[in-house]
N, C-alpha and C positions, 0 to 999 in steps of 0.2 A: 638704564640699569634695571635688572630684574628683582625678583623677591630676594631678601637676604635674611640671614638667621643670626641672631645674636649669640656669639660665642661665650663671652665674658665681659665684665665691665672693666674699663681701662682707667677709671679715675676722672675726676673733675668733669662729670656728666658726659664722657666719651665711652664708646662701645667698640669692642672688637667684632666685626661683622664678617661672615663668610657667605659667599654666593658661588654657584657653578657657572662657569662661563659657557658659551655654546658649544664648544668642543669638549665639555666636562671636566676640564681643569679648574679646582677650586681656587677663589681668589679671595684673599684676606685683607681687610682694609679697616681703619678706625675712623669712626664718624661721631660728631657731636649730637646729642640727644636732640637738638633742634632740626635735625636733617631727617629724622626717623618719622615714618608714617606707618601705620599698621592697619592690617585687614584681618578680620577674625571670620575667615571663611576656610572651608577644606583645601587642601593644596590642588586637587584637580580644578576646582573652581577658579582658583587664583591663576593657574596656568592658562585657562580659557580667556580670563579678563585680560592678562597680558597679551594673549594673541590678538584679542579685539583691539586693544588699544595700539598695537603695532599695525594692524590693518588700517586703523582709521588714520594714524600718522602717515602711512604710505599713500593713502588716498589723497590727504592734504598736500602732500609733497608733489603729486602728479598734476594736480589742478591749478592751472594759471602759471604765469611767469613770476619768477622771482622778483620780489619788491612790489608787487601788485597784489592787493587784497581787495580789488573791487571798489575802493572808496570813489574812484572817478565815475563810476556808472551809476552810484546812488545819488537820489535826488535830496536837496537839503530839506531838513525838517524843521518847521517853525511851530512854536507854541502857540496854540489857539487862545489861551487865556493868560492873564498875568499871574505871575507866581505869587503864591500867598506866604506868609510866614509860618514857619514851622512850630508846630505846638510842642511845649517843653515835655520831656520824657517823664512819666509817671513812676517808672520804676526807682524804688529807693533801696530795697534789699538787694544784696549781691546773690550771685548764684551759688548754690549749695553744692557744687560739683567738687570732687576731689581732684587734686592736682596730678599725681603720676601713681600708677600701680605700685604695689609693694613688692618685695623681694620675690615673693612667689610668682609674680606676673612674669618677672624677667626669667625665672628658672622653667617656665612652662615649656614642654618638649612635645606637646601635641599638636603639630602641624599648624600653629598659629604663629603670626609675626607680632612683633611688638608695637604697641601704639603709645606713645608718651607725648605729653605736652609740657611746655614750660610754664611754670608759675610766674604770673606776671605781677611784680611788687611794685608798690608805689612808695615814694618818700614822702617827707612830711609836706612838701609843696604839692603833692598829688601827681607827680609825673612817674612815668614808668622807668624802673631802674632794671639793668641787666643783671 
């Protein structure tokens, strides 16, 4: 899929998205916020990046037979030293990063795509909650 533009929120962290197909026909779909990734670059640069990614994928498709990723030709790698115990993490404070952009970020019409990420909450037992 190519770049998409958020048209409007659809409720429950879902958004109505619009993208133009290769033949120019607009395609409208609804996606959950967990599927959205954003890039803050001008539109011509995004088109160049998309073309580069497509070229990379085409190169990967042409190299080798299906189902072989070159694992049979690689030599086995063995560790030269014994594994040591890992040191405990010294980080005690949480990151001070915001969760999601405000309403002004979703209404931005200036050639930007949205970037959101879900807030990861924990319950009393310390487990992540959806």
